[in-house]
VEXBAMAR-32103 format. One record per residue (C-alpha): x, y, z; chain; residue in three letters. Coordinates in steps of 0.2 Angstrom, whole numbers, plus 5000, padded with zeros to 4 digits. Example, Ala and Ser with C-alpha at 12.3 -4.5 7.8 and 13.67 -1.06 7.14 Angstrom:
REM residues 2
{x=5062, y=4978, z=5039, cadena=A, residuo=ALA}
{x=5068, y=4995, z=5036, cadena=A, residuo=SER}
This chain:
REM residues 297
{x=4989, y=4856, z=5011, cadena=A, residuo=MET}
{x=4999, y=4872, z=5011, cadena=A, residuo=ALA}
{x=5013, y=4873, z=4999, cadena=A, residuo=VAL}
{x=5023, y=4884, z=5010, cadena=A, residuo=LEU}
{x=5021, y=4892, z=5027, cadena=A, residuo=GLU}
{x=5033, y=4905, z=5034, cadena=A, residuo=ILE}
{x=5032, y=4911, z=5052, cadena=A, residuo=GLN}
{x=5041, y=4926, z=5059, cadena=A, residuo=ASN}
{x=5056, y=4924, z=5047, cadena=A, residuo=LEU}
{x=5070, y=4936, z=5051, cadena=A, residuo=SER}
{x=5088, y=4938, z=5044, cadena=A, residuo=LYS}
{x=5101, y=4951, z=5047, cadena=A, residuo=SER}
{x=5118, y=4955, z=5039, cadena=A, residuo=TYR}
{x=5127, y=4964, z=5053, cadena=A, residuo=GLY}
{x=5117, y=4980, z=5057, cadena=A, residuo=LYS}
{x=5106, y=4978, z=5042, cadena=A, residuo=ILE}
{x=5089, y=4969, z=5045, cadena=A, residuo=LYS}
{x=5086, y=4961, z=5028, cadena=A, residuo=ALA}
{x=5070, y=4952, z=5034, cadena=A, residuo=LEU}
{x=5060, y=4957, z=5049, cadena=A, residuo=ASP}
{x=5047, y=4944, z=5055, cadena=A, residuo=GLY}
{x=5040, y=4939, z=5038, cadena=A, residuo=LEU}
{x=5024, y=4928, z=5039, cadena=A, residuo=SER}
{x=5015, y=4921, z=5024, cadena=A, residuo=VAL}
{x=5006, y=4906, z=5018, cadena=A, residuo=LYS}
{x=5005, y=4900, z=5000, cadena=A, residuo=ILE}
{x=4992, y=4888, z=4994, cadena=A, residuo=GLU}
{x=4992, y=4875, z=4980, cadena=A, residuo=PRO}
{x=4990, y=4883, z=4963, cadena=A, residuo=GLY}
{x=4994, y=4901, z=4969, cadena=A, residuo=ASN}
{x=5005, y=4911, z=4958, cadena=A, residuo=VAL}
{x=5013, y=4921, z=4972, cadena=A, residuo=TYR}
{x=5022, y=4937, z=4969, cadena=A, residuo=GLY}
{x=5034, y=4944, z=4982, cadena=A, residuo=ILE}
{x=5035, y=4962, z=4977, cadena=A, residuo=LEU}
{x=5046, y=4976, z=4984, cadena=A, residuo=GLY}
{x=5059, y=4989, z=4979, cadena=A, residuo=PRO}
{x=5077, y=4983, z=4977, cadena=A, residuo=ASN}
{x=5085, y=4979, z=4994, cadena=A, residuo=GLY}
{x=5068, y=4975, z=5001, cadena=A, residuo=SER}
{x=5072, y=4957, z=5006, cadena=A, residuo=GLY}
{x=5065, y=4947, z=4991, cadena=A, residuo=LYS}
{x=5080, y=4938, z=4986, cadena=A, residuo=THR}
{x=5085, y=4935, z=5005, cadena=A, residuo=THR}
{x=5067, y=4927, z=5007, cadena=A, residuo=THR}
{x=5070, y=4915, z=4992, cadena=A, residuo=LEU}
{x=5087, y=4910, z=4998, cadena=A, residuo=ALA}
{x=5081, y=4906, z=5015, cadena=A, residuo=LEU}
{x=5066, y=4895, z=5010, cadena=A, residuo=ILE}
{x=5078, y=4886, z=4998, cadena=A, residuo=LEU}
{x=5090, y=4883, z=5013, cadena=A, residuo=ASP}
{x=5104, y=4892, z=5004, cadena=A, residuo=ILE}
{x=5106, y=4903, z=5019, cadena=A, residuo=ILE}
{x=5101, y=4901, z=5037, cadena=A, residuo=LYS}
{x=5088, y=4912, z=5046, cadena=A, residuo=GLN}
{x=5092, y=4921, z=5063, cadena=A, residuo=ASP}
{x=5074, y=4916, z=5069, cadena=A, residuo=SER}
{x=5057, y=4910, z=5063, cadena=A, residuo=GLY}
{x=5052, y=4895, z=5053, cadena=A, residuo=THR}
{x=5046, y=4889, z=5037, cadena=A, residuo=TYR}
{x=5038, y=4873, z=5032, cadena=A, residuo=THR}
{x=5037, y=4865, z=5014, cadena=A, residuo=TRP}
{x=5021, y=4854, z=5010, cadena=A, residuo=PHE}
{x=5017, y=4853, z=5029, cadena=A, residuo=GLU}
{x=5032, y=4842, z=5031, cadena=A, residuo=GLY}
{x=5025, y=4828, z=5019, cadena=A, residuo=GLN}
{x=5042, y=4825, z=5011, cadena=A, residuo=TYR}
{x=5053, y=4827, z=5026, cadena=A, residuo=GLY}
{x=5071, y=4833, z=5021, cadena=A, residuo=ASP}
{x=5068, y=4828, z=5003, cadena=A, residuo=LYS}
{x=5056, y=4843, z=5000, cadena=A, residuo=TYR}
{x=5069, y=4851, z=4988, cadena=A, residuo=ARG}
{x=5066, y=4837, z=4975, cadena=A, residuo=LEU}
{x=5049, y=4845, z=4973, cadena=A, residuo=LYS}
{x=5055, y=4862, z=4970, cadena=A, residuo=ILE}
{x=5062, y=4870, z=4954, cadena=A, residuo=GLY}
{x=5071, y=4887, z=4956, cadena=A, residuo=SER}
{x=5081, y=4900, z=4947, cadena=A, residuo=ILE}
{x=5091, y=4912, z=4958, cadena=A, residuo=LEU}
{x=5101, y=4926, z=4951, cadena=A, residuo=GLU}
{x=5109, y=4923, z=4934, cadena=A, residuo=THR}
{x=5106, y=4906, z=4925, cadena=A, residuo=PRO}
{x=5122, y=4896, z=4925, cadena=A, residuo=ASN}
{x=5126, y=4882, z=4912, cadena=A, residuo=PHE}
{x=5141, y=4875, z=4903, cadena=A, residuo=TYR}
{x=5145, y=4888, z=4889, cadena=A, residuo=PRO}
{x=5151, y=4875, z=4877, cadena=A, residuo=TYR}
{x=5137, y=4863, z=4879, cadena=A, residuo=MET}
{x=5120, y=4864, z=4869, cadena=A, residuo=ASN}
{x=5103, y=4865, z=4877, cadena=A, residuo=ALA}
{x=5100, y=4846, z=4878, cadena=A, residuo=ILE}
{x=5118, y=4843, z=4885, cadena=A, residuo=GLU}
{x=5115, y=4856, z=4898, cadena=A, residuo=ASN}
{x=5098, y=4849, z=4903, cadena=A, residuo=LEU}
{x=5105, y=4832, z=4904, cadena=A, residuo=GLU}
{x=5117, y=4838, z=4917, cadena=A, residuo=VAL}
{x=5102, y=4845, z=4927, cadena=A, residuo=VAL}
{x=5093, y=4828, z=4925, cadena=A, residuo=ARG}
{x=5107, y=4819, z=4932, cadena=A, residuo=GLN}
{x=5109, y=4831, z=4947, cadena=A, residuo=ILE}
{x=5091, y=4829, z=4951, cadena=A, residuo=LYS}
{x=5092, y=4810, z=4948, cadena=A, residuo=ARG}
{x=5077, y=4810, z=4937, cadena=A, residuo=VAL}
{x=5075, y=4794, z=4926, cadena=A, residuo=ASP}
{x=5068, y=4801, z=4910, cadena=A, residuo=HIS}
{x=5065, y=4818, z=4903, cadena=A, residuo=VAL}
{x=5057, y=4823, z=4886, cadena=A, residuo=ASP}
{x=5069, y=4837, z=4883, cadena=A, residuo=PHE}
{x=5061, y=4842, z=4867, cadena=A, residuo=MET}
{x=5045, y=4845, z=4875, cadena=A, residuo=GLU}
{x=5053, y=4856, z=4888, cadena=A, residuo=LEU}
{x=5062, y=4866, z=4874, cadena=A, residuo=LEU}
{x=5046, y=4868, z=4864, cadena=A, residuo=ASP}
{x=5038, y=4875, z=4879, cadena=A, residuo=LEU}
{x=5051, y=4888, z=4881, cadena=A, residuo=VAL}
{x=5053, y=4892, z=4863, cadena=A, residuo=ASN}
{x=5070, y=4885, z=4861, cadena=A, residuo=LEU}
{x=5068, y=4870, z=4850, cadena=A, residuo=SER}
{x=5075, y=4879, z=4835, cadena=A, residuo=HIS}
{x=5092, y=4882, z=4844, cadena=A, residuo=ARG}
{x=5093, y=4865, z=4852, cadena=A, residuo=VAL}
{x=5111, y=4861, z=4844, cadena=A, residuo=LYS}
{x=5118, y=4879, z=4848, cadena=A, residuo=SER}
{x=5131, y=4881, z=4862, cadena=A, residuo=ALA}
{x=5124, y=4890, z=4877, cadena=A, residuo=PHE}
{x=5137, y=4904, z=4875, cadena=A, residuo=ARG}
{x=5128, y=4909, z=4858, cadena=A, residuo=THR}
{x=5112, y=4912, z=4867, cadena=A, residuo=TYR}
{x=5104, y=4929, z=4870, cadena=A, residuo=SER}
{x=5100, y=4934, z=4888, cadena=A, residuo=LEU}
{x=5082, y=4930, z=4885, cadena=A, residuo=GLY}
{x=5086, y=4913, z=4878, cadena=A, residuo=MET}
{x=5097, y=4909, z=4893, cadena=A, residuo=LYS}
{x=5083, y=4913, z=4905, cadena=A, residuo=GLN}
{x=5071, y=4902, z=4895, cadena=A, residuo=ARG}
{x=5083, y=4888, z=4896, cadena=A, residuo=LEU}
{x=5084, y=4890, z=4914, cadena=A, residuo=ALA}
{x=5065, y=4890, z=4916, cadena=A, residuo=ILE}
{x=5066, y=4873, z=4906, cadena=A, residuo=ALA}
{x=5078, y=4866, z=4918, cadena=A, residuo=ALA}
{x=5067, y=4871, z=4933, cadena=A, residuo=THR}
{x=5054, y=4859, z=4926, cadena=A, residuo=LEU}
{x=5064, y=4844, z=4926, cadena=A, residuo=ILE}
{x=5057, y=4831, z=4938, cadena=A, residuo=GLY}
{x=5040, y=4838, z=4937, cadena=A, residuo=ASP}
{x=5041, y=4849, z=4953, cadena=A, residuo=PRO}
{x=5026, y=4855, z=4963, cadena=A, residuo=LYS}
{x=5033, y=4872, z=4965, cadena=A, residuo=VAL}
{x=5043, y=4884, z=4954, cadena=A, residuo=LEU}
{x=5053, y=4898, z=4961, cadena=A, residuo=ILE}
{x=5059, y=4913, z=4950, cadena=A, residuo=PHE}
{x=5070, y=4928, z=4956, cadena=A, residuo=ASP}
{x=5067, y=4943, z=4945, cadena=A, residuo=GLU}
{x=5064, y=4932, z=4930, cadena=A, residuo=PRO}
{x=5063, y=4947, z=4917, cadena=A, residuo=THR}
{x=5077, y=4957, z=4924, cadena=A, residuo=ASN}
{x=5088, y=4964, z=4911, cadena=A, residuo=GLY}
{x=5078, y=4958, z=4896, cadena=A, residuo=LEU}
{x=5072, y=4968, z=4882, cadena=A, residuo=ASP}
{x=5054, y=4971, z=4879, cadena=A, residuo=PRO}
{x=5053, y=4955, z=4867, cadena=A, residuo=GLN}
{x=5062, y=4945, z=4880, cadena=A, residuo=GLY}
{x=5050, y=4951, z=4894, cadena=A, residuo=ILE}
{x=5035, y=4946, z=4884, cadena=A, residuo=ALA}
{x=5042, y=4929, z=4880, cadena=A, residuo=GLU}
{x=5046, y=4925, z=4898, cadena=A, residuo=VAL}
{x=5029, y=4932, z=4904, cadena=A, residuo=ARG}
{x=5020, y=4921, z=4891, cadena=A, residuo=ASP}
{x=5030, y=4905, z=4897, cadena=A, residuo=ILE}
{x=5027, y=4909, z=4915, cadena=A, residuo=LEU}
{x=5008, y=4911, z=4912, cadena=A, residuo=THR}
{x=5007, y=4895, z=4903, cadena=A, residuo=ARG}
{x=5017, y=4886, z=4917, cadena=A, residuo=ILE}
{x=5005, y=4893, z=4930, cadena=A, residuo=ALA}
{x=4990, y=4888, z=4919, cadena=A, residuo=GLY}
{x=4995, y=4870, z=4920, cadena=A, residuo=GLN}
{x=4991, y=4871, z=4939, cadena=A, residuo=GLY}
{x=5009, y=4873, z=4946, cadena=A, residuo=ASN}
{x=5012, y=4884, z=4961, cadena=A, residuo=SER}
{x=5024, y=4898, z=4957, cadena=A, residuo=VAL}
{x=5033, y=4910, z=4968, cadena=A, residuo=ILE}
{x=5041, y=4925, z=4959, cadena=A, residuo=MET}
{x=5051, y=4939, z=4967, cadena=A, residuo=ALA}
{x=5050, y=4955, z=4957, cadena=A, residuo=SER}
{x=5051, y=4974, z=4958, cadena=A, residuo=HIS}
{x=5042, y=4976, z=4942, cadena=A, residuo=ILE}
{x=5024, y=4979, z=4946, cadena=A, residuo=LEU}
{x=5017, y=4977, z=4929, cadena=A, residuo=ASP}
{x=5024, y=4959, z=4928, cadena=A, residuo=GLU}
{x=5017, y=4954, z=4945, cadena=A, residuo=VAL}
{x=5000, y=4961, z=4940, cadena=A, residuo=GLU}
{x=5000, y=4952, z=4924, cadena=A, residuo=LYS}
{x=5006, y=4935, z=4930, cadena=A, residuo=ILE}
{x=5002, y=4933, z=4948, cadena=A, residuo=CYS}
{x=4986, y=4928, z=4957, cadena=A, residuo=SER}
{x=4992, y=4933, z=4975, cadena=A, residuo=HIS}
{x=5005, y=4946, z=4981, cadena=A, residuo=VAL}
{x=5015, y=4950, z=4996, cadena=A, residuo=ALA}
{x=5022, y=4968, z=4997, cadena=A, residuo=ILE}
{x=5038, y=4970, z=5007, cadena=A, residuo=ILE}
{x=5049, y=4985, z=5011, cadena=A, residuo=LYS}
{x=5065, y=4985, z=5021, cadena=A, residuo=LYS}
{x=5061, y=4967, z=5026, cadena=A, residuo=GLY}
{x=5044, y=4970, z=5033, cadena=A, residuo=LYS}
{x=5028, y=4963, z=5026, cadena=A, residuo=LEU}
{x=5016, y=4978, z=5022, cadena=A, residuo=LEU}
{x=5002, y=4968, z=5014, cadena=A, residuo=ALA}
{x=4997, y=4951, z=5007, cadena=A, residuo=THR}
{x=4983, y=4942, z=4999, cadena=A, residuo=GLY}
{x=4975, y=4940, z=4982, cadena=A, residuo=PRO}
{x=4979, y=4954, z=4970, cadena=A, residuo=ILE}
{x=4960, y=4958, z=4968, cadena=A, residuo=GLY}
{x=4959, y=4961, z=4987, cadena=A, residuo=GLN}
{x=4976, y=4971, z=4988, cadena=A, residuo=ILE}
{x=4969, y=4983, z=4974, cadena=A, residuo=ILE}
{x=4954, y=4992, z=4981, cadena=A, residuo=ASN}
{x=4938, y=4994, z=4970, cadena=A, residuo=ASN}
{x=4940, y=5013, z=4968, cadena=A, residuo=ASP}
{x=4939, y=5020, z=4951, cadena=A, residuo=VAL}
{x=4950, y=5035, z=4945, cadena=A, residuo=THR}
{x=4941, y=5047, z=4933, cadena=A, residuo=ILE}
{x=4950, y=5060, z=4923, cadena=A, residuo=GLU}
{x=4939, y=5075, z=4918, cadena=A, residuo=ILE}
{x=4944, y=5090, z=4908, cadena=A, residuo=ALA}
{x=4934, y=5106, z=4904, cadena=A, residuo=THR}
{x=4938, y=5124, z=4900, cadena=A, residuo=ARG}
{x=4935, y=5130, z=4918, cadena=A, residuo=ASP}
{x=4945, y=5118, z=4929, cadena=A, residuo=LEU}
{x=4943, y=5129, z=4944, cadena=A, residuo=VAL}
{x=4924, y=5128, z=4943, cadena=A, residuo=LYS}
{x=4925, y=5110, z=4939, cadena=A, residuo=LEU}
{x=4935, y=5107, z=4955, cadena=A, residuo=LYS}
{x=4922, y=5117, z=4965, cadena=A, residuo=THR}
{x=4908, y=5106, z=4958, cadena=A, residuo=ILE}
{x=4917, y=5090, z=4961, cadena=A, residuo=LEU}
{x=4921, y=5095, z=4979, cadena=A, residuo=SER}
{x=4902, y=5096, z=4983, cadena=A, residuo=ASP}
{x=4898, y=5078, z=4976, cadena=A, residuo=LYS}
{x=4896, y=5065, z=4990, cadena=A, residuo=PRO}
{x=4902, y=5051, z=4978, cadena=A, residuo=TYR}
{x=4919, y=5059, z=4975, cadena=A, residuo=VAL}
{x=4932, y=5053, z=4988, cadena=A, residuo=LYS}
{x=4947, y=5063, z=4983, cadena=A, residuo=SER}
{x=4952, y=5076, z=4970, cadena=A, residuo=ILE}
{x=4969, y=5080, z=4962, cadena=A, residuo=GLN}
{x=4973, y=5094, z=4950, cadena=A, residuo=SER}
{x=4983, y=5089, z=4936, cadena=A, residuo=MET}
{x=4991, y=5100, z=4922, cadena=A, residuo=ALA}
{x=4975, y=5100, z=4910, cadena=A, residuo=ASN}
{x=4962, y=5090, z=4919, cadena=A, residuo=TRP}
{x=4955, y=5085, z=4936, cadena=A, residuo=ILE}
{x=4958, y=5068, z=4943, cadena=A, residuo=GLU}
{x=4946, y=5061, z=4956, cadena=A, residuo=CYS}
{x=4943, y=5044, z=4965, cadena=A, residuo=THR}
{x=4925, y=5037, z=4966, cadena=A, residuo=VAL}
{x=4917, y=5021, z=4971, cadena=A, residuo=ASP}
{x=4916, y=5008, z=4957, cadena=A, residuo=GLN}
{x=4897, y=5009, z=4957, cadena=A, residuo=GLN}
{x=4897, y=5027, z=4950, cadena=A, residuo=ILE}
{x=4894, y=5027, z=4932, cadena=A, residuo=ASP}
{x=4904, y=5039, z=4920, cadena=A, residuo=VAL}
{x=4888, y=5045, z=4913, cadena=A, residuo=SER}
{x=4883, y=5053, z=4930, cadena=A, residuo=GLN}
{x=4898, y=5064, z=4928, cadena=A, residuo=PHE}
{x=4893, y=5070, z=4911, cadena=A, residuo=SER}
{x=4876, y=5074, z=4917, cadena=A, residuo=ALA}
{x=4882, y=5083, z=4932, cadena=A, residuo=ASP}
{x=4894, y=5093, z=4922, cadena=A, residuo=MET}
{x=4880, y=5098, z=4909, cadena=A, residuo=TYR}
{x=4868, y=5103, z=4923, cadena=A, residuo=HIS}
{x=4882, y=5114, z=4931, cadena=A, residuo=SER}
{x=4885, y=5123, z=4914, cadena=A, residuo=GLY}
{x=4901, y=5114, z=4910, cadena=A, residuo=LEU}
{x=4905, y=5104, z=4894, cadena=A, residuo=ILE}
{x=4917, y=5090, z=4897, cadena=A, residuo=PRO}
{x=4931, y=5089, z=4884, cadena=A, residuo=THR}
{x=4938, y=5073, z=4892, cadena=A, residuo=ARG}
{x=4931, y=5060, z=4903, cadena=A, residuo=ILE}
{x=4942, y=5044, z=4906, cadena=A, residuo=VAL}
{x=4938, y=5031, z=4919, cadena=A, residuo=ALA}
{x=4951, y=5018, z=4924, cadena=A, residuo=ARG}
{x=4952, y=5005, z=4938, cadena=A, residuo=LYS}
{x=4966, y=5007, z=4951, cadena=A, residuo=ARG}
{x=4981, y=4997, z=4946, cadena=A, residuo=ARG}
{x=4994, y=4988, z=4957, cadena=A, residuo=LEU}
{x=5007, y=5002, z=4954, cadena=A, residuo=GLU}
{x=4996, y=5015, z=4962, cadena=A, residuo=GLU}
{x=4991, y=5003, z=4977, cadena=A, residuo=GLU}
{x=5010, y=4999, z=4979, cadena=A, residuo=PHE}
{x=5015, y=5017, z=4980, cadena=A, residuo=LEU}
{x=5001, y=5020, z=4992, cadena=A, residuo=GLU}
{x=5005, y=5006, z=5003, cadena=A, residuo=ILE}
{x=5024, y=5009, z=5004, cadena=A, residuo=THR}
{x=5025, y=5028, z=5004, cadena=A, residuo=LYS}
{x=5023, y=5029, z=5023, cadena=A, residuo=ASN}
{x=5032, y=5013, z=5028, cadena=A, residuo=ALA}
{x=5048, y=5016, z=5037, cadena=A, residuo=GLN}
C-alpha cells in the first residue's frame, strides 16, 4: 500500500507557478527527501498534501484511501517554526497536543528521552534554545503513533550541534520503520538521512528515485604531478576517462567505478610522470544536484 501518491499537482500564486504538475509516489518505510533551492515549491507541496492550502489542479491520495477523511490522524508534521505555549513546560505542551489529537495515553517521558529533552522536562518552553524547540516539536509529531512524519526544513537555523542532534533523532525515527517526508535545501542532510529523493526547481520535478540511483556510479579522481599539461594530454588519450577538468594544482577526471586507482598510478609511471596526489571519491548528491538543476529553466 502506497503511503502517498501525488498526480500532476499544480499551484499558482497569481502569475507565480509554485508547483507545476508534480507527480511522485512514496512507499512505506521510505525516508523521502524533497530537495530544491529556496522558492522551488517544497513548502507548497507539504502544505498541499496536508490540506492546509488547496491545489489548482491534480490530486493526492493518502494510504490509498484506507482511512477516508481521517487520514490526517495518521500523520505527524512540522511546518515552519514550532509553536508552543511559552509559559508551559515540555509535558504540559505535549499534553495539549495529546488532547488535540484525541489520543488516550502517551508516555511523555519516553518521547522526551527520544529527543534528548528529559533533563529539561520542567523548564518553560520560552527558555529553550532553537534546537530544543525543534526537538520538542519532533516529539509532538510522534504523539498518536503516526504512520508518516513530515518535516519542513528540520535543521533550518540550527547551529552545528543542533543540526547533528536533529539528524540523529530523525535517523533513529526512520530506523524504527516510520515513513518520513522531509523538505530541505541542505543537500548534505538529505544525503545522510534519506533513502529516496525528489529534486524540484521552480515547481517542476527534475528527478526522483532512490538516492543510490539518482547519484550515478562514476568516480571522480584528483591527480597531481609536476607537469599538469603533460598529465592532461595523457589522460585525454585514456578510453576509461569520461571527462577532464583542470583545477589550480591538479587535474580532476571522471571515470567508471570499475577503474582502480592503481591503474592511474601505473599509467603515470609508464608515461614518465610521478604522481604527487591521487584521490578517488564517489560522486555526491551535491554534485548530482548541481548537474541536474544547472540547465533547468
